[in-house]
N, C-alpha and C positions, 0 to 999 in steps of 0.2 A: 582302647586306642587302635588296636588292630581292626576292630569293626568299623571305626570311623574311616580309617585308611581304605578299607574295602569299599565302603559306600562312595568315597571320593573317587576312587578309581573307576567305579561303575558309572558315576555321573560323567566323568571325563570320556569314557568309552561311548556313552550315549550321545554326547555332544559331537564327538568325532564322527560317529556314524551318520548323524543328521547333517553335519557339515559336508561330508563326503557325498551323501545322497543329493544335497542341494546343488553342489558343484556339478555332479553328474547330470542332474536334471537341467540345470542352466546350460551346460554344454550341449545337451541333446536338443533343447529348444532353439538355442542360438545357432546351432549348426543347421537345423532345418530352415531357419530364416535365411541363413547364408546361402543355401542351395537355391533358394528362390531369387534372392538378390543377385547372386552370381550369374544365374541364367539371364536375368534382365540386363545386367551390365554388359555381358558379352554379345548381347543382341542389340546393343545401343552404339551409336556412332557420333553423337553430338551432345549438346547441352552443357551444363555446368558440373557434371559429375566426374569429369576426367575421362569420359568414354571417347572423347575425341581421339585419344591414343589408338583405339581400335580402328579408326579410320586411317590415321597416319601410317600405321604399320602394315596396312594392306595396299598402300599406294605404290606406284612404280614410276616416280618422277626421276628426271636426270639430276636435279639439284634440289636441296632442301635448305631451309633457313632454321637454325637452332638458336635458342636463347630464351630469356624470360619475356616480360611484357614489352620491353623495348624492342624485342625482335618481332613479336606478333603485331605491334602497332606501327612499326617504322619501315618494314620491308615489304614492298609490293611485288609479289612473284611475277605479275604480268610484265613489269618493267625488266626484271631479270631475264625472263624468257625472250622478250623483244630484243634486247641488246646482246645477250650471250648465245641465243639460239638453242637454249636448253629448256625443257619443261621444268617447272619449279613449283614447289609447295612450301608454304610457311608453317613450320612445325613449332613455332614459338608458343610459349604458354606462360601465363602470368605467375610471377613470384616463384620461379623454378631455378634451382642452382645447377652447378655442373654435374652433381651426382645424378640428378634427374635426367640431364641431357645424355649422360653416358648410358643410363638404363634404357632410355628411349632409343638410342642408337643401336644397342644390342638387340632390342626387339625388332627394329626395322630390318636389321641385317639377317634376321631369320628368314625373310622373304625376298629381300631386294638389296642390291648394292648400288648406291647412287654414284654419279661421277664427281659431283661437287657438293660441298657443304659450306655455307656461309654462316659463321658463328659470331653472334653478338656476345662480346666477351665480358660484359658487366654482370657476371653471375657467380663471383667467387667471394661475395660478402657473407659474413656470419649472420647478417640480418635475414638471409634466405634459408637459414637452418630449419629443417622440418618440411622442406618443400618436396620431399619424396613421396608424399602421401598418395599421389596418383599412380605410383608403381605398386602399391599394396595388392591390388587385385591379381597381379601376376606372380605373387609370392609362391604359390603352390605349383605353378605351371613351369617355372624356369629357375634352374639352380643359380644362374648368374644374378637374377634379381634377389634371390635369398641372400647370396653372398654380399651383395651391395647393401642391402638393408641391415644385415648383421653388423657390417662395418660402421654404419651410421648410428646404430642403437644397440647397446650391449644387452638390453632386455628384450629385444625383438623375438628371440626364440621362445620366450615365455609368453609374450603377448599373442603370438600367432598360434599358440596351442588352441586358442579359441578362434575358429575360422572367421567368425563375423567381424573380428577386429580388422580384417583386411578392407572392410568397407566403412569402418569407423563411424563418422557422423554423416555419411553420404546415403543412407538408406532412403530418405525422402527424395533427394534430388535424382537418384538413380531410378526410383519408381516413377517419378514424374517424367523423366526423359524417355523411359521405355513406353509409358502409356501414350505420351504425346508424339512418339516417334520423331523426336527432335533431330533434324538433319545436321550433318557436320558443316563446319564453315567451308565454303566452296573452295577457296584457295588458301585458307588458314590466315589470311590477312584481315586484321580487325582494327582499322584505323579509327582514331577518335575525331569527331567533328566538333567544330566550334573553336573559339579562341581562349586565351588565358583571361582569368578574372583580373580586373584592374587592381584589386587589393593584393593579389599574389605578386603581380608585377611590382607594385609599390614596396611590398615587404622585402623582396629580393634586392631591390635597388637600395633600400635603407641599410641592409646588412651586407652589402657587397664587399666592404673592406674588412670584414671580420673573418679571420681564419678559422676553418673548421677542421677538427681532427679527422684523419683518414679512417675509413671503415676498416676494421680488422679483417684479415683474410681467413676464410674457412679452409683449414689445411686438409680436411677430409675431402672437401669439394675440389681443392687443388689436385689431390691425388686422382680423383675421378677425371679431372680435366686432362691430366697427363695420360691416363688410360684411354680417354676419348681420342686424343691425338695419335697415340700408338695404334689403336684399332683402325683408324682411318688410313694410316700409313700401311698397315698390313693388308688392307683391302684396296690399296691403290685409289683411294678417294682424295681428290684435291681439296685442300682446306684454305679458306679465306677467313681471316679474323678481322672483326670490325667493332669499333666503339662509335655508336651513332650519336647524333647531336643532342645536347641539352640546352635549355634556355640560358643558363649561366655556364661559364667555362667549367668543364669537368674532365676528370681522368678516370679510367676504369680501375676498380679495385683489383689489386694484384697485377697491374700492368707490366711491371718489370719481369714477373714470372712468365706472363704470356709472351712477351717479346723474346725471352730466352728460349722458351719451348718452340716458338714459331721459327726462330733462327735455325734450330736443329734440323728442321725439315724443309727449310727454305720456303716457308709460307708467308705471304704478305700480311701485314697488319695495317689496317686503315683506321686513322684516328680523326674523327669529326667532332669530338667533344669541345673543341675550341675553334671551330671553323667560323670565319667571319660572316659567311652567308647565313648562319643560323643564330649565333650567340646574340642575345638581347634583341631578337626579332619576335615579339609576342604574337604577331599575326601568323607565325608558322607553328605555334605550339598550343596544345590543349591545356597542359600544365607544365611545371618546371622540368619534369623528367620525361615528358612525352610529346612528340610532334603531333600536330593534327593531320588531317588527310592531305591538305595541300603541302605541308612540310614533309610528310612521308614520301609523297610523289617526287618532290624536288630532290630529297636525299637519295632515294633509290636510283633515280636517273644518274645522279652524280657518281654514286658508288659503282653502278654498272658500267659507266663510261670509264672510270678508273681501272676497273678489272679488265675491260677489253684492251686498254692500252698496255697494262702491265703483264697480262697473261697471253696477249696476242690472240684473243678469241675473235 
């Protein structure tokens, strides 16, 4: 019996040693790959790898537009500059929530403090959970990014023990962007061309009377939103909040929270989600949630005009 126990313990010890060796070897190989990919990433400034951030945080514009895809597709910086007399860049990025916005703001403030930020407020939905992936490459460089990611994911400390995790599934896109030297979007504005599909218009018309449940608020994103506002106030950055048009009447997720927070700092909140100039005008939209180029130009002019009137610019 004692001999069997001894043999069993010996086998367990061998397995443990092999497993430890495998993990150590895997860590060494993945870390070597990480060093290569990390170099490529921080030498890139465009493409679909998230490296656009490297461009944004090196810019020195007076005004920035923050938000998810509705920001990047709806706000033309040229119109903002023309009407407000401020240089402007669109830092919006598809499917990003307020936690991402707060991380990006902190990265930007490492090099530059803008005068004005226009914030598209429709980014507090739980459906955008996980949108912080583009912040992963900055995990080892900035303690505030580490803190932000730890709050979003309780397992992040373990996951980031393997450096290559910071590039997750982006190894190919980063390599492609580096090799092709993909340039950044010139102004950050990425309008959609074309009109809505007749089938989508018909479907929305047929379901117009059906009430849909409100999207739940992501309370971790809401905390980040509060920190975003606090940080802007501390740095004397003017804030303008806006909910841009949708094809069907819409309200931003967490609008009551946004209004309350905005009121505390006396910041304006512009709501165009039910504006008659846009609602049910398919010629101004590419899809139900996004304006096309013509719609974006019309909306940005309207917003800039309202800001000029209200803020006396």
